[in-house]
N, C-alpha and C positions, 0 to 999 in steps of 0.2 A: 246688624247687631254685633257682628264680629269686630267691625271697625270701632264701635263705641267701647268695646272691651279693651281694645288696644290703647285707645285714647285714655281711658281710666287708668290703665296700668302705667302709662307714661306720666300722668299727673301724680299718681301716688309715689312713683320713684323720684320725681323731681322734688316734691315736697319733703319726702323723707331724707333725701340727700342734702337739701338745703338746711333742714333742722339740725342734722347731725354735724354738718360742716362747722357750725358755730362752736360746738364743743371741741371738734377736732382742731380748729385753728387756735382756740384759746389754750388748750392743753399743749398743742404743738409749740407755741411760743414759750409757755412756761417750762416745758421739758427741755427745749433748746437752751433756755437760760440756765436750768439746773445742770445740763451736761457740761457747761463751761464753753460751749462752742458758739453761744449766742442765740437769740430768739430766731434769727434768720434760719439757722440750721434746723430747728424744730418745725418751723413752718414749711420748709422745703420737704421734710419727711412727711408732714401732715397732708401735703398736696400730692406728692408723687406716689407714695406707698399704696394708698387705697385705690388709685386708678389701676396700677399694675396688678395688684392682687385680685381686684374685682373682675378684671378681664381674664386673667389666666388661672386664678385660684381654684382649689378643690372644694371650697365652701361657697355655694352659689350666692347666698346673701350674707354679707359680712362688711365690717368696717375695720380696716387695718390702719396702722399708723404708729407713731412713737407711743410707747407705753411706759408706765412708771418703772416696772422692773428693768426693761431694756435701757432706760435712761439712767437708772442708778449705776449700772455697769459702764455705760458710755461716759459718765462723769469721771469714773475711775480711770478710764482710758485717756481722757483729755488731760486730767491732772498728771498722770504718769508721763505722758508725752512731753508736756511743757517742763516737767521737772528733769527729764532725761535729755532733752534736746533744747539748748538755749536758742538755736536758730528757729524762728517761727515757721519758716517754710518747711524745714525738715520735720518739725513737730507735727504740723498739719498733714504732711505726707504720711507720717507714721500712723496718725489717727485714721486717715483714709485707707491705709493698708490693712489695718485691723478690721475696719468695717467691710472692706472688700473680701477679706478672708472669711468673715462671718457669712457673707453672701454665698461664697463658693462652697463652704461647708454645708449650708442648708440645701443647696442644689444637689450636692453629692448625697446627702441623706435621703433626699427624695428619689434620686436615681437608684440608690441601693435599697429602696423600699423599706426604710427604717420607721416610717410613720406609724406602722401597726403596733410598735412596741410602747406607745404611749399608755396602753392599757396596763402595763406592768408597774407603772409608777404609783405607789400607794397614795391614797387620798390624804392620809395623815402627814406624809412628807410634803405633799403639795401645799397643804394648809400651813405647815411650818415654814417652808421657804417663802411663801407669799407674805406671811407675818413678818419674816425677817426683812424682806424688801421694803415693806411698809415702814418698819422701824428705821431702816437705813435712810429712807427719804426724810423722816422726821428729824433724825439726828443731823442730817446734812443741813436742813433748813435752820435748826437751832444753832448749829455751829456758825452758819452765815449771819444769823441775827446778832450773836454775841461775840463773833470773831474768835471762836475756840479752835484749838488744834491748828490745822494747816489752812484754815479759812480766814480770809480778810473780812473784817466786820463790814456790813453794809454801811455805806456813808450816810452821815446825818445823825440826828438824834436817835439814840437807842430806843427811848420810850415811844417816840413817834412811830418808828418802824414796827415796834411790837404792837402798838395800837392798831396800825393799818393792817398788819398781817392777821390779827385776830378779828378785826372788823370785817375783813374780806371773807375769812372763813365763815363767820357767823351769817353774813349777808347771803352767801351762796345757799345756805340752808333756810334762811328766813324768807327769801323772795317767793318761793312756791307757797309758803304758808300765808303770806300777806296777800298774794293774788287770789288765793282761795277765800280768805276772809272778805275780800272786796266783792266777792260774788261772781267772779269771772268763771265762765264755763270751762270745763276741762278741754274742750276743743280749742279754746283760745289760749289757755294756760300752757298747753304742751308746746306751743310755738314761741314761748318766751324763755329762752335758755338762761337759767339763773347765773351760771358761771360767766357767760359772755356779758350779760347785763351788769353783773357785779363789777367786772373789770372796767366797763365803760363808766359806770357811776363813780367808782373809786378814782379813776383817772380824771374825770371832770372836776371832782371835789378837790383833789390834791393840786390840780392845775390852777383852779380859781383861787385857792388859798395860797398859791405860790409856795408850796411846802418845799423847804430846802433839804431834801434827802436824795439818796441815790436813785437814779433811773435805770431802766433796763438797757442793756447793751444789745444792739442789733447784731453785732458781729460783722459778717459780710453783708453786702447789699447788692441790689441790682439797679445801679444808676444808668447802666447801658448794657446791652447784650455783649458788646465787645469786652467791656470791663469784667463782666461775669465769666465770659469764656476764658479770659486771661487768668482769673482766679482758679478756675477748674484745672487749667493746664499747669499752673504753678503748684497746686496742691495734690495733683495726681502723683502717686508714689513711684516716681521714675528715677529717684536718686539711687545709684548703685550701693551706697553705704547702708541702705535699709535692708539689703538682701544678704547680709552676712549671717552666719549661723547664730551668733550671739543675739543679734537684733530679732531674728525670727523666733528664737527661744523666748524672748520677752513678749513678742506679739501673740504667739499661739495661745497662751493661757487666757488672755482677754477674749480672743476670737472664739475660743471654745466655750467660754462662759456665756458670751452673747448668743452663740448657736444653741446651747442647751436651753437658755431662757426663751429664745424665739420658738424653739421646738415645743416647749411646754406651754408657753403662753398661747401660741396659735392653735395647737391641737386640742388643748383643754377648752378654749373658747369655742372651737368648732363643735365640741360635744354639747355645749350649752345651746348653740344655734341649731344643731341637729335635733335636739330634744324639742325645740320650739317649732321647727319646720317639718318634723317627721321625715327628714331627708338624711342622706348618709354622705358625709364629707369624703372626698377622695384625698386621703391624708398625704400621700406622696406628692400628688399634684400641688397640694397646698404648700408644702415645704419648698418645692421648686419655685413657685410663684413668689413666696416670701423672700427667697434668696434673690430672685431677679429684682424685686422691688427694693430690697435693702442695698443691692449693688448699685442700682441707678441712683438711689438717694445718696449713697456715699460719693459717687462720682460728681454729683451736683452739690456736694458739700453739705448734705443733710445728715441727720442722725438715723440710725436703724430703728426698726419697729417690729411689730407682730400684730396678730389679730387682737383687737381691743374689745374686751368683754362688754363693758358698759355701752360703748358706742355701737357695737353689733346688736345688742339687745334693743337699744333705743331705735336703731334703724328698722328692726322688725316691728317694734311697737308702733312706729309711725306709718306702717302699712306698706313697706317696701315689697315689691313683687318680683323684680328681675335684677340682673347684675347691674343694670343701669344705675340703680340707687347707690350702690357702693362707688361706682365710677363718679357719680355726681358729687359725692362727699369730697372727693379729691379735686374735682373741677371747681366747685364752689370755694373750697379752701384755697385753691390756687388764685382764683379771682379776688378773694378777700385778702390774700397775702399781697398781691400786686397793688391793691387799692390801699390797704391799711398799714403796710410795712413801715412807711415813713412816720406813722403816728405811734408805732410801738414804743419808740424812745420816750414818749410822754408818760408811759406807765412807770410807776415807781417800783423798785425791786421788791419792796415789802408786799405789794399786791400779789406778785407771783409766789412769794413765800406762803401766803394764805391759800392760794390755789393749789400749791404743792402739798400743803398740809391736808387739804381735801383729797388729793390724789392718793396720799398715803393711807388715809382712812378708807378709801375705796378698795385698796389692795388688801388690807388686813381683814382676816376672817373673824366674824363675831358669833356666827351661829353655834359653833361647837362649845365655846366658852359659856354662852347664854344657856344652852341646853344642859351643860355640865352642872351649872349652878342651880338652874330651875328644877332639874330632875334629881338633884342631890346624888350625883354620880360618884362622890368621893368614896363611897363604900363599894363601888362596882369595880372589880379587878380589871375587866376588859377595858372599861372606859379610862381607867388610870394608866393602863399601858398605852392606849391610844394618845392620851394626853402627854405621856412621856415622849413619844415619837414626835409629836407636834412641837413640844418645847425644845427637844434635841435639835431638830432641823432648823428651828427659829434661831437658836443660839449659835449654831455652827455657821449659818448664813451670815449673821451679824458679825461674829468675831473671827471667823476663819475664811470661808469661801463657799459660794453657792454650789459649785460643782461637787465639793467635798460633802456638803450637806445632803444633796440629792443622791449621790452614789453610795455613800456610807449608810445613810438612812434607809435607802431601799434594800441594801444587802442585809442590814440588821433586822429590818421588818420581816423579810422572808425567812430568815433564820428563826426568828421568834415565832413566826406563823407555823413553821414546821414542828418546832419542839414544844410550843405552848398553846397551839390550836387557837390563836387569836384571829380576829377578823378586822377588816379595815373599817374606817369611819364611813358613814353614809355620804353620798354625793348630794348635799343639800345646797341648792343655789338660790335660796330665797333672798340672800343678801343682794344678788344681782337685781332682783325685782325692786327691793327697797331703794337701792341706789338710783335706779331708773326714775322712781317717783320723785327723788330729790333733785335730779338733773333738770 
């Protein structure tokens, strides 16, 4: 009887890992493209990070990898590097240096047992900066579509690109509805990942129609192990000119911003997972594991990540039982990456714009605003103060800096709490459940 239980656990973990790997690989490629480092970098992160964090992490059941908030900052890093260093090799080494610093800082935070302080970040500030990240993702994709600001417009017909982006976004939401209308049981529907299917459908249609618009850039590639090893050696930050005081001053703010995001993203997701599993995350162990994972991803020329809320919830909903499930997310993503990487260039850039619009929607909180309107909280002083902090941290994140938003917002909140006797917003994670149903 004990043997059967072990076999059942193994099967649950394999199926859960396979299901979540589709979302991980799809988002990894999209986030890699958004970062400016290429789809390859995102898929590397989607494969490496969940394996390391699932083996060594403090949250027993989880799915880590590139996330929307981490990628939004990574995109700033890549843009700054190429603007500051005309030499591509130096620029890539600078990017890798920042990602490695992020990894070191996370490990140090874990060693110093800083994980416990996540409880002091107010929910209203968390809601605000997540809204800000979502807006930054949308702004970035709109700038890419229209060629605004420092962004080069996506090649090809503007209206064709807009249509494909919006059609992609709509299809991701429509597929679960259509499958339900067709009478497919939930046991079948849950194994059809709408995002992955949408990307395939869009790619097949645009290829058959020979649509002359821009396609996704893979960035690096693995044509051979020796070639990949050469790339790793070339882009590892070994150039002495990167270790001057001036260069390190430029690198540190980005590294700290990534570290704060990884800290918040991972430990907040761990709270969601703990609530579902009735377990308790070892927060400092989790930070160390995230640091190790991001460091290895950086060396392999991937992008950094954190615990991913939607993917972690989906893993649990699919019946994951042991750490093997999270490991298999990375293993299947790696296999998919090796098999499908040469086909990624067939995907049009506008498809990933639609995918990233969906990622931005997933990040933005809607619960508080809906409750505010539905319950007519405009006459409620406490709710208005909470709304102020949400709007404040949103705007500061968008127009100034994430670190400034979290630090100043948290300080202001505790000052207001002391002198105005206010309370924080509720921790309502129903949005996670609704997003899971749409995935």
